[in-house]
C-alpha positions in Angstrom: 52.3 -34.1 36.5 50.8 -31.0 38.1 52.4 -28.8 35.6 51.0 -30.8 32.7 47.5 -30.5 34.2 47.9 -26.7 34.6 49.1 -26.4 31.0 46.2 -28.5 29.8 43.7 -26.4 31.6 45.2 -23.2 30.3 45.1 -24.5 26.8 41.4 -25.4 27.2 40.7 -21.9 28.5 42.5 -20.3 25.6 40.7 -22.3 23.0 37.3 -21.5 24.6 38.2 -17.8 24.7 39.1 -17.8 21.0 35.9 -19.5 20.2 33.9 -16.8 22.0 35.9 -14.1 20.2 35.2 -15.6 16.8 31.5 -15.8 17.7 31.3 -12.2 18.6 33.1 -11.1 15.5 30.9 -13.1 13.3 27.7 -11.8 14.9 28.7 -8.2 14.1 29.2 -8.9 10.4 26.3 -8.9 8.0 25.9 -12.2 6.1 26.0 -12.6 2.4 22.5 -12.7 0.8 21.1 -14.4 -2.3 19.5 -11.2 -3.5 21.9 -8.3 -2.7 24.8 -8.0 -0.3 25.9 -4.7 1.1 29.6 -4.3 1.5 29.9 -1.2 3.6 28.1 0.8 6.3 26.0 3.6 4.9 25.2 6.9 6.4 24.4 10.5 5.4 26.5 11.7 2.5 26.9 8.2 0.9 25.8 7.7 -2.7 25.6 4.8 -5.1 23.7 1.7 -6.1 24.0 0.3 -2.6 22.2 3.4 -1.2 19.5 3.0 -3.9 19.0 -0.7 -2.9 18.7 0.3 0.7 16.1 3.0 -0.2 13.9 0.4 -1.9 13.9 -1.7 1.3 13.1 1.2 3.6 10.6 2.9 1.2 7.8 2.0 3.5 9.2 4.2 6.3 9.0 7.8 5.1 7.5 10.8 6.9 3.8 10.7 7.3 2.2 11.5 3.9 5.5 11.5 2.1 7.3 9.3 -0.4 11.0 8.4 -0.1 13.0 9.2 -3.3 14.8 6.2 -4.7 17.8 8.2 -6.0 20.9 6.6 -4.6 21.6 9.6 -2.3 21.7 9.1 1.5 20.3 12.4 2.7 18.4 13.2 5.9 15.1 11.8 4.6 16.8 8.4 4.0 18.5 8.5 7.4 15.1 9.2 9.0 13.5 6.3 7.1 16.3 4.0 8.2 15.8 5.2 11.8 12.1 4.3 11.6 12.9 0.9 10.1 15.3 0.2 12.9 12.7 1.3 15.5 10.1 -1.0 13.9 12.4 -4.0 14.4 13.9 -3.2 17.7 17.3 -2.2 16.5 19.5 0.6 17.7 17.9 3.6 15.9 20.7 5.8 14.7 19.9 6.2 11.0 23.1 4.5 10.1 22.7 1.3 8.0 25.3 -1.2 9.3 25.5 -5.0 9.7 22.6 -5.3 12.1 20.3 -3.3 9.8 21.4 -5.3 6.7 20.9 -8.6 8.6 17.3 -7.6 9.3 16.8 -6.8 5.7 18.3 -10.1 4.6 15.9 -11.9 7.0 13.0 -10.0 5.3 13.7 -10.8 1.7 13.8 -13.7 -0.7 16.5 -14.4 -3.3 14.6 -12.5 -6.0 14.6 -9.4 -3.7 10.9 -9.5 -3.0 9.9 -9.2 0.7 9.1 -12.6 2.2 5.3 -11.9 2.4 4.8 -10.8 -1.2 5.6 -12.1 -4.6 5.9 -10.8 -8.2 3.1 -13.1 -9.3 0.8 -11.7 -6.5 1.3 -8.2 -8.0 0.7 -9.3 -11.6 -2.3 -11.5 -12.5 -2.3 -10.0 -16.0 0.6 -11.5 -17.8 3.9 -13.1 -16.8 6.3 -10.8 -18.7 5.0 -7.4 -17.4 4.5 -6.1 -20.9 1.8 -4.0 -22.5 1.5 -1.2 -19.9 2.3 2.4 -19.9 6.0 1.8 -19.1 8.6 -0.8 -20.1 8.2 -4.3 -18.5 11.4 -3.8 -16.5 10.1 -0.4 -15.1 6.7 -1.9 -14.2 8.4 -4.7 -12.4 10.7 -2.4 -10.6 7.8 -0.2 -9.5 6.0 -3.3 -8.2 9.0 -4.2 -6.1 9.0 -0.8 -4.4 5.3 -1.3 -3.7 5.9 -4.7 -2.1 8.4 -3.2 0.3 5.9 -0.5 1.2 3.3 -3.2 1.8 5.8 -5.2 3.9 6.3 -2.2 6.2 2.5 -1.7 6.4 2.0 -5.4 7.2 4.5 -5.2 10.0 2.9 -2.1 11.4 -0.5 -3.9 11.4 0.8 -6.7 13.6 2.1 -8.9 10.8 -1.4 -10.1 9.8 -1.7 -11.0 6.1 -2.6 -8.3 3.6 -4.4 -9.6 0.5 -3.6 -8.1 -3.0 -6.5 -8.3 -5.4 -4.9 -6.4 -8.3 -1.5 -5.1 -9.3 0.1 -4.5 -12.6 -2.2 -4.3 -15.7 -1.5 -4.1 -19.4 -3.8 -1.8 -21.3 -5.8 -4.9 -22.4 -6.1 -6.1 -18.8 -7.0 -2.7 -17.5 -9.7 -2.2 -20.1 -11.2 -5.6 -19.2 -11.2 -4.6 -15.5 -12.9 -1.4 -16.3 -10.0 0.7 -15.1 -9.3 4.3 -15.8 -7.3 5.1 -18.9 -4.7 6.8 -16.7 -4.7 4.1 -14.0 -1.5 3.7 -12.1 -2.0 0.0 -12.5 -0.6 0.5 -16.0 2.7 1.6 -14.4 3.0 -1.3 -12.0 3.0 1.0 -9.0 -0.7 0.5 -7.9 -2.2 -2.2 -5.7 -5.7 -3.0 -4.7 -6.2 -4.6 -1.3 -8.8 -6.7 0.4 -8.5 -9.1 3.3 -8.3 -9.5 7.0 -8.1 -5.8 7.9 -11.0 -3.4 7.4 -10.6 -1.3 4.3 -10.6 1.8 6.5 -7.7 0.4 8.5 -5.8 -0.2 5.3 -6.3 3.3 3.8 -5.6 5.0 7.1 -2.4 3.1 7.7 -1.2 3.6 4.1 -0.6 7.3 4.8 2.4 6.3 6.9 4.0 4.0 4.4 4.8 6.0 1.2 1.6 5.8 -0.8 0.7 9.1 -2.4 -2.6 7.9 -4.1 -5.0 6.4 -1.6 -8.6 5.6 -2.5 -11.2 3.7 -0.5 -14.7 3.4 0.9 -16.8 6.4 -0.1 -14.8 7.1 -3.2 -16.7 6.1 -6.4 -16.1 2.5 -7.3 -13.9 1.8 -4.2 -16.3 0.5 -1.5 -15.0 -3.0 -1.9 -11.3 -2.5 -1.9 -8.5 -0.1 -0.9 -6.4 1.3 -3.8 -2.8 2.4 -3.0 -0.4 3.8 -5.5 2.4 6.2 -6.4 1.1 9.3 -8.1 3.1 12.4 -9.1 0.1 14.4 -8.0 -0.8 13.0 -4.5 -4.5 12.4 -3.9 -6.3 10.8 -1.0 -10.0 10.1 -0.9 -11.9 7.6 1.3 -14.7 9.7 2.7 -16.3 6.9 4.6 -13.0 6.5 6.5 -12.5 10.2 7.3 -9.9 10.7 4.5 
């Protein structure tokens, strides 16, 4: 009888131990995601589509005043951006993208790959098919996606308070109706105008840390009522009322 009790207790302990082991293993493995699932740990020297997908998600964490290239090559600048992303979310900051980094990204994105606090419709109040601009509809939409991830990083840095987008992609017709410049980055899908709960100066000052190369705001002609953030091959910042 005593032996039976001992064997039973040992069996219970073994089952409990196995359950704990399974839990630990599962916790260290990144979960599948409805948008995109990474299948390997990424570090410097890696190349490929999975690197490019990662770069989109960490595009809001470049060096101050810089933009991160979305080129599918995991170089030192990508590693530095991953490190800053990890620091922002309290993860071990080693510049290596593994399961914990990917799980944090999965938690931040919806199944259409947009970050949870921004939507395609929010960045396009012009037309639903993204056509009629200076680039193809697919390129305009891809540019807008990168901008949304930059905004997500900026939103998190500002205490996760909402950021309101007042304008995004514009076709030539929409841009003309809005009185926009004929060379506006809105035509490319990579410009956003912001208003909202933060002061405009807070927005333009913070944008310098999150990969926007064109920053216009208060004090710049026509921009006293919004902050304009964009990608521009020729970087330009001007918001004199905010010290920029």
